[in-house]
C-alpha positions in Angstrom: 145.2 122.9 96.7 142.5 124.3 94.4 143.4 126.7 92.1 142.5 130.3 92.3 139.5 131.1 90.0 141.9 134.2 87.6 141.6 135.5 84.5 143.8 137.6 83.1 142.1 140.3 81.3 139.8 140.3 84.9 143.1 140.8 87.0 144.6 142.9 84.3 141.4 145.6 85.1 141.1 145.4 88.3 145.0 146.6 88.4 143.9 149.2 86.4 141.3 150.3 88.7 143.2 150.4 91.3 145.6 153.9 90.6 142.4 155.9 89.8 142.8 159.3 88.6 143.4 162.7 90.4 141.6 164.3 88.4 137.9 165.2 88.8 135.7 163.9 91.8 139.4 164.1 94.2 137.1 166.1 96.2 138.7 169.1 98.8 138.7 168.7 102.6 135.7 167.3 104.2 134.4 165.6 100.9 133.6 161.9 101.0 133.1 158.9 98.9 131.2 155.5 99.9 132.3 152.7 100.2 130.7 149.3 100.3 132.7 146.4 101.6 132.9 142.8 100.4 134.9 139.9 101.5 136.0 137.1 99.6 138.1 134.0 99.3 140.6 131.9 96.8 139.6 128.5 98.8 142.4 126.0 100.1 141.7 122.3 99.0 142.9 120.8 102.8 140.2 122.9 104.4 136.4 122.1 104.7 135.8 125.4 107.3 137.9 128.7 108.1 134.9 130.0 110.3 136.2 133.4 112.2 135.0 136.2 113.4 136.0 139.8 111.5 136.6 142.3 114.1 137.5 146.0 112.2 138.4 146.8 108.7 140.6 150.2 108.8 141.7 152.0 105.4 144.8 154.4 106.4 144.5 157.4 103.9 147.8 158.7 102.0 148.9 161.4 104.4 145.9 161.2 106.7 144.2 159.4 109.0 143.0 155.8 110.0 139.0 155.6 109.0 137.4 151.9 110.4 134.4 151.2 108.3 133.3 147.7 109.8 131.4 149.2 113.2 131.4 145.6 114.7 132.7 142.2 114.6 131.0 140.1 112.0 131.6 135.7 111.6 132.3 134.9 108.3 132.9 131.0 107.0 135.4 132.1 104.4 135.4 128.3 102.4 131.8 129.5 101.6 132.7 131.9 99.3 134.9 130.8 97.1 133.2 132.0 94.3 131.0 134.6 95.4 131.8 138.3 97.6 129.3 138.6 100.9 128.6 142.2 101.4 129.5 143.0 105.2 129.2 146.9 105.4 129.0 150.9 104.0 131.0 152.8 105.3 132.1 156.5 104.4 135.9 157.6 103.6 137.6 161.0 103.0 138.5 161.5 99.0 141.4 160.8 97.8 144.4 157.9 97.9 144.9 155.5 100.4 148.3 152.9 101.0 147.5 150.7 104.1 144.6 148.4 104.9 144.3 146.2 108.5 142.1 143.5 108.6 141.5 142.1 112.1 140.3 138.8 112.6 139.5 137.2 115.8 139.6 133.9 116.8 138.4 133.7 120.1 135.8 131.5 119.0 136.9 130.2 115.7 135.8 127.1 114.1 138.9 126.2 111.3 138.7 122.2 110.1 141.1 120.6 107.9 139.3 117.9 105.3 139.3 114.1 107.1 139.2 115.4 110.9 136.3 115.4 113.0 137.4 118.1 115.6 138.2 122.2 115.1 142.1 122.4 114.0 144.5 124.5 116.2 145.4 127.9 114.6 148.8 128.6 114.6 151.5 131.7 114.0 154.4 131.9 112.0 156.3 130.9 115.7 154.4 127.8 116.0 152.3 130.1 118.6 148.5 129.5 118.8 146.7 132.5 117.8 143.1 132.7 120.3 142.0 136.4 120.4 142.3 139.5 118.0 145.1 138.8 115.3 145.8 142.2 113.0 146.8 141.5 109.1 148.1 144.7 107.8 148.3 145.3 103.6 151.0 148.2 102.5 149.4 149.7 99.4 152.3 150.6 97.0 152.2 153.3 94.4 150.1 151.9 91.3 148.7 149.7 93.4 146.5 152.3 95.8 143.0 152.5 95.7 141.0 156.1 94.9 138.0 156.9 96.8 136.0 159.9 94.7 134.0 162.8 96.2 130.5 161.6 95.9 131.3 158.2 94.6 129.7 155.0 95.3 132.8 152.3 95.9 133.0 148.7 96.2 136.0 147.3 97.8 136.4 143.1 97.6 139.3 142.2 100.5 140.5 138.8 99.1 142.0 136.3 101.7 143.6 134.1 99.8 143.3 130.9 102.1 145.1 129.1 99.4 148.3 130.6 100.6 147.6 131.4 103.6 147.5 128.1 105.5 150.1 125.8 106.1 148.2 122.6 107.2 149.7 119.5 108.8 146.9 116.6 109.5 148.7 114.4 111.2 148.8 117.2 113.8 145.4 118.4 113.3 147.0 122.3 113.5 146.8 125.2 110.9 149.5 127.3 110.8 147.9 131.2 109.2 150.7 133.4 107.9 147.4 135.7 106.0 148.0 136.7 102.8 145.0 138.7 101.0 144.7 141.6 98.6 142.1 144.2 97.8 140.4 144.9 94.4 138.4 148.8 93.8 135.4 148.6 91.7 135.9 145.7 89.3 132.4 145.1 87.6 133.4 142.0 86.7 134.2 140.4 89.3 132.2 137.4 91.0 128.6 137.7 92.3 127.9 139.5 95.8 125.8 137.4 98.4 124.3 139.5 101.1 122.7 137.6 103.9 120.8 139.0 107.6 117.3 139.4 109.0 114.7 140.6 106.1 113.7 143.5 107.7 111.4 145.4 105.4 109.6 145.4 101.7 108.6 147.9 99.9 106.0 146.7 97.2 105.9 149.7 95.8 109.9 150.4 94.6 110.0 146.1 94.2 112.2 146.4 97.0 112.8 145.3 100.2 116.0 145.7 102.8 118.5 143.0 104.5 119.5 143.9 108.2 123.8 142.3 108.8 123.7 141.9 112.3 127.6 141.7 113.8 128.2 138.5 116.4 126.5 140.5 119.1 122.7 141.0 116.8 123.1 144.6 116.7 122.5 145.7 113.6 125.8 146.8 111.5 124.2 148.0 107.9 121.5 147.7 106.3 121.6 146.7 102.3 118.7 147.3 100.0 118.2 144.9 97.9 116.0 145.0 94.6 113.7 142.4 92.8 113.0 141.8 89.5 110.7 139.8 86.5 113.3 137.0 87.0 114.1 137.4 90.6 113.9 133.5 92.1 112.5 133.2 95.3 112.7 130.0 97.6 110.6 130.8 100.0 110.0 128.2 103.0 111.3 125.5 100.1 108.5 126.4 97.5 109.6 128.0 94.6 108.5 131.2 93.1 109.4 134.3 90.6 109.2 137.8 90.4 106.4 140.2 91.8 104.6 137.4 93.2 107.1 136.2 95.3 108.1 139.2 96.3 105.2 139.3 97.6 105.2 135.9 99.2 107.8 137.6 101.2 106.2 139.5 103.7 105.3 136.3 105.4 109.2 136.3 106.4 109.9 139.2 108.0 112.2 138.9 110.9 113.3 135.6 109.6 117.5 135.0 107.8 117.7 135.4 104.4 120.6 134.6 101.5 120.4 136.5 99.0 122.7 135.8 95.6 122.7 139.2 93.1 124.7 141.5 92.0 126.1 144.7 92.9 125.4 148.7 91.9 127.9 150.5 93.7 126.8 153.9 92.2 122.9 153.2 94.0 124.0 150.5 96.9 122.0 148.4 96.1 121.8 144.3 95.0 120.5 143.6 92.1 118.8 139.7 93.2 119.0 136.8 91.3 118.2 134.7 93.8 116.7 134.5 97.0 116.0 131.9 100.1 114.6 132.3 103.7 111.8 130.2 105.9 112.4 126.5 106.2 115.4 125.4 104.5 117.5 128.7 105.5 120.6 128.8 108.2 119.3 130.3 111.4 115.6 130.2 111.0 115.4 127.4 113.8 116.2 124.2 112.0 119.1 121.8 112.5 120.7 121.0 109.3 123.4 118.8 108.0 125.8 120.1 105.2 128.0 117.5 103.1 128.0 114.9 100.2 125.8 111.6 99.7 128.4 109.0 100.0 125.2 106.4 99.7 121.8 105.3 99.1 119.2 103.2 99.8 115.3 104.1 98.2 114.8 104.0 94.8 112.7 105.8 92.9 109.3 107.1 94.2 110.0 105.9 97.2 111.5 107.3 100.6 114.6 106.8 100.7 117.6 107.3 103.2 120.4 109.2 102.5 124.0 108.4 104.0 125.6 112.5 104.1 129.3 112.7 105.0 130.0 116.5 106.4 129.4 118.7 109.2 125.9 119.0 111.7 124.5 121.5 113.8 121.8 120.3 116.2 120.1 123.6 117.6 118.7 121.5 120.3 121.7 120.6 121.8 124.1 123.2 120.6 126.7 119.8 119.5 128.4 120.6 115.9 129.5 117.2 114.2 132.5 117.2 111.2 133.9 115.0 109.1 130.8 112.7 110.0 128.7 109.9 108.4 124.4 110.9 109.0 121.8 108.9 108.2 119.1 111.5 106.6 115.4 110.2 106.4 113.8 112.0 103.4 109.9 111.8 101.5 109.3 111.5 98.1 105.9 112.6 98.9 106.9 115.1 101.5 110.4 116.8 101.5 110.9 119.9 99.5 113.7 119.8 97.0 115.3 122.4 95.6 118.4 123.8 93.4 120.3 126.6 94.9 120.0 129.7 92.0 117.0 127.6 90.6 113.3 128.1 89.6 112.5 124.9 89.9 111.1 122.4 92.1 112.7 118.8 92.3 111.6 115.6 94.3 113.9 113.2 96.6 114.7 110.5 93.6 116.4 113.8 92.4 119.6 113.0 95.1 121.6 111.2 94.8 125.2 109.5 95.6 127.7 112.1 94.7 125.5 115.3 95.1 126.6 117.6 97.5 123.9 118.8 100.0 122.6 121.1 102.9 119.7 119.7 104.0 117.1 120.7 107.0 114.9 118.7 109.6 115.2 117.6 112.9 118.3 115.8 114.2 119.0 113.3 117.1 122.5 112.4 117.4 123.9 111.6 113.9 120.1 110.6 112.3 117.7 113.6 110.8 114.6 113.4 109.9 113.7 115.4 106.8 110.2 113.9 105.8 108.2 116.6 107.9 106.6 119.6 106.2 109.4 121.6 107.0 112.2 119.3 106.0 114.2 120.9 102.8 116.9 119.2 100.6 118.5 122.0 99.1 121.2 120.4 96.1 124.6 122.8 95.8 126.8 123.0 92.7 128.9 119.9 93.3 132.8 120.1 91.6 133.4 116.9 89.7 137.4 116.5 89.8 138.8 113.8 87.1 140.3 112.4 83.9 139.0 112.9 80.6 138.4 109.7 79.1 138.3 110.7 75.3 136.8 113.5 73.1 133.8 114.9 73.9 131.0 113.1 72.1 127.4 114.1 71.5 127.4 117.0 73.9 128.9 114.4 76.2 132.2 113.2 78.5 133.3 110.0 80.0 135.5 111.2 82.6 137.5 109.0 85.3 136.3 110.4 88.7 139.4 111.2 91.4 136.5 113.6 93.4 134.0 115.2 94.4 134.6 118.3 96.0 137.6 117.5 98.4 136.1 114.2 99.2 137.9 110.9 97.3 135.7 109.1 94.9 136.8 105.7 96.7 134.0 107.2 99.6 130.8 106.7 97.4 129.3 103.8 97.0 127.3 103.7 93.5 124.9 100.9 94.1 121.3 102.8 95.5 119.5 99.3 96.4 120.3 97.0 93.9 121.0 99.3 90.8 124.4 101.2 89.5 124.0 104.0 89.4 127.2 105.2 88.0 130.4 104.1 86.8 133.3 106.4 88.4 135.9 104.8 86.8 133.5 106.3 83.2 131.1 109.0 84.7 128.8 110.4 82.4 128.7 114.3 81.7 126.4 116.7 79.9 128.6 119.1 78.5 125.9 120.6 75.8 126.4 124.5 75.3 129.7 124.3 76.6 133.0 125.2 75.2 134.8 121.7 75.0 137.8 122.3 72.1 140.9 121.0 73.4 139.4 118.2 75.2 140.7 114.4 74.5 141.7 111.4 77.1 144.2 112.7 79.2 142.9 115.8 80.2 142.0 116.9 83.4 139.5 118.7 84.1 136.9 120.3 87.2 133.7 120.4 86.0 131.3 122.8 88.3 127.2 121.0 88.1 125.0 118.8 89.7 124.2 115.1 89.7 121.7 113.4 87.6 118.6 111.4 89.7 118.5 107.6 90.5 117.7 105.7 87.6 117.7 108.9 85.3 118.8 108.0 81.3 121.1 109.7 79.4 124.2 111.0 81.5 125.2 110.5 85.3 125.4 114.1 85.6 125.2 117.6 83.9 127.4 120.7 83.8 126.9 124.2 84.0 130.6 124.7 83.5 133.9 123.3 82.7 137.9 124.1 83.6 140.5 122.6 81.9 143.3 122.3 84.8 145.2 120.6 82.1 146.1 123.6 79.6 145.3 125.8 82.6 147.1 127.6 85.5 149.7 125.8 87.9 150.4 126.5 91.5 154.0 126.4 92.4 154.1 125.4 96.3 157.7 125.2 98.4 157.9 125.4 101.8 160.5 125.3 104.6 160.5 124.0 108.1 162.0 125.5 109.9 162.7 128.9 108.0 166.0 128.7 106.0 168.3 131.4 105.2 170.0 131.8 101.6 167.3 129.9 99.7 165.9 133.5 97.4 168.2 134.9 95.1 167.9 136.9 92.2 169.4 136.4 88.5 168.3 139.0 86.1 165.0 139.5 85.9 163.8 136.0 87.8 163.9 135.2 91.3 165.8 132.4 92.1 164.7 129.6 94.2 166.7 127.0 96.4 165.0 124.0 96.7 167.9 121.3 97.5 166.6 121.5 101.2 162.6 122.3 101.0 160.7 120.1 102.6 157.6 121.4 100.0 158.8 121.9 96.7 156.2 121.2 94.3 154.5 122.4 90.9 150.6 121.7 91.5 147.1 121.9 88.9 144.7 120.1 91.5 146.0 116.8 89.9 149.0 114.8 89.9 151.8 117.3 91.5 155.1 117.5 89.6 158.0 117.8 91.8 161.2 120.7 91.3 164.4 118.8 91.4 167.1 121.0 92.6 169.0 121.1 88.8 168.4 123.6 87.1 167.6 126.1 89.2 163.9 127.1 89.7 163.6 130.4 88.8 160.3 132.8 89.0 159.9 135.4 86.8 156.4 138.1 86.0 154.1 137.1 83.7 152.7 140.1 82.4 153.4 143.3 82.6 151.2 144.0 85.9 150.6 140.7 88.8 150.0 140.8 92.1 153.0 140.2 94.2 153.4 140.1 97.6 155.5 139.4 100.5 154.4 138.8 104.3 156.2 139.3 107.3 155.4 139.5 111.0 152.2 139.9 110.1 152.4 142.7 107.6 151.5 142.5 103.7 153.4 144.4 100.9 152.0 144.1 97.6 153.4 144.9 94.3 152.2 145.5 91.3 155.2 145.3 89.2 157.4 142.0 89.3 160.8 144.1 89.3 160.0 146.3 92.3 158.8 142.8 93.4 161.8 141.0 93.1 164.4 144.0 93.6 162.4 143.7 97.5 162.9 139.9 97.3 166.7 140.3 97.3 166.8 142.8 100.2 164.6 141.2 103.0 165.5 137.8 102.1 169.1 138.2 102.7 167.7 139.5 106.5 165.0 137.3 107.0 164.8 133.8 106.6 162.4 132.1 104.4 158.9 130.3 105.6 157.3 129.5 101.8 157.1 130.7 98.1 154.0 130.5 96.0 152.6 131.3 93.0 150.0 131.3 90.3 151.0 131.2 86.5 152.9 128.6 83.8 155.2 126.4 84.2 158.3 125.0 82.4 158.8 121.7 83.4 162.1 121.2 81.5 163.4 124.5 82.3 161.7 124.9 85.5 161.0 128.6 85.1 157.9 129.8 86.6 155.7 132.7 84.8 153.6 134.2 87.7 150.9 136.6 87.4 150.7 136.1 91.1 153.1 135.4 94.1 153.8 135.4 97.5 156.9 135.4 99.7 156.5 134.8 103.6 159.3 135.4 105.2 159.9 134.8 109.2 
């Protein structure tokens, strides 16, 4: 499973903001604050899609009424939100503290896909029964973790559905057991970038602003978001790149089309400051067939038309057919196919689409063959994660990596021979890491590199990095599970929670590479890391959230004594010698 992108300082800051302050701006009866709602996810390596309708989000005021913020259902693929928060609605809430929230997910037409499968998985509840309708998830916000809404102020609530800790995958049975784990962050200015997508409604050139309608599942309008443009905003319009005022002016030709915006959110103004804007050809929802996945092979060298073999999913609008984990043959034209990088203000050519690259391609699909050679053919290169082990220290700004996988695809699936020329040696893939922090990287360091694969027959490195994550020194993920759920496996000793893994079906500590198996002795223990954290107990669709490990430990001792334990997950640091896991965040799921 992938590790959560979590920094200790960021989490501590967000927790500090939860409690707020009861003085100044609290407001009296009838006074309200404005709340913008965003959804995000901490993804899992075991799934490639988790698309579901978010039916409702309701807030319960401490000692007061329940208020709904999301008026109508909206479709969300949480696996696309690993590094972004998606804005979905704006509403008013009475000023004050809130002690409970409910997230309603409608699985009637959900599409959940396990890595390697070609058909969607069955989604099951903790009792093994199919989830086929609305599934309500409640989170109780204990003292110290209650968000505070101020009268006359704007707030941003980010709901994180933590798939990393919410699902148990049975790949053989093609099923997913869903015990949802989620948290709420309030007014976290240092949070990940936001996106908004919907229909381009109108443009106000005088104020450098345009407006995007967020549409519900039934195509009615949920809310309208204001998006502010600047001189540095990157526009990709119909596959053509432009910048700033010129791009905003060109946007008028795309009114009524689906638009995708990445940026930052000004919660007081209630507006998105756009970094990158996509619409027209090359954007989902604008009438084109598409293929999304990794280029696992290519025929056609530099300067020539080429055929890309793309392993992934697709949608044929004409027939309504969806395919998953399928090989597609995509024809691209060196002269005519438009090639972009998401979020980049430059244009590229089909030569830049090489083996290993993650792509979203738009054209005409017939079966598993796509023609992207026409005037509306677009290839959008998406930031790719390359997982591997360093072959040594970085030299001259270049890293040599023994590649394990590209995103969730094993390296053995990729053929690096392009028309007789080998593009890269996956056992020694060279990556340009100029400008990135590389201290401590040496032979054996496990790394996640985010970036783009270099062009066909390019000189220099095989890929370029925009970010680098050291998984060897980074946080670890503890996973313990029992099937069926087991009694008496959790206890307490001093300030720790003890875990009996003798009968566990899963008992690992992972970093995204080779897992460490937990032994029965010495007894694995869970302790808190730092003065605050996110600690949760999940039972029967309800989530109790604690920011104090001591309060969490006390609750575990009480509740695990009367309910069987399904699994325990935690994120933090691990001492293999003592089997002590110091957790910044932890989850106990009870039957």
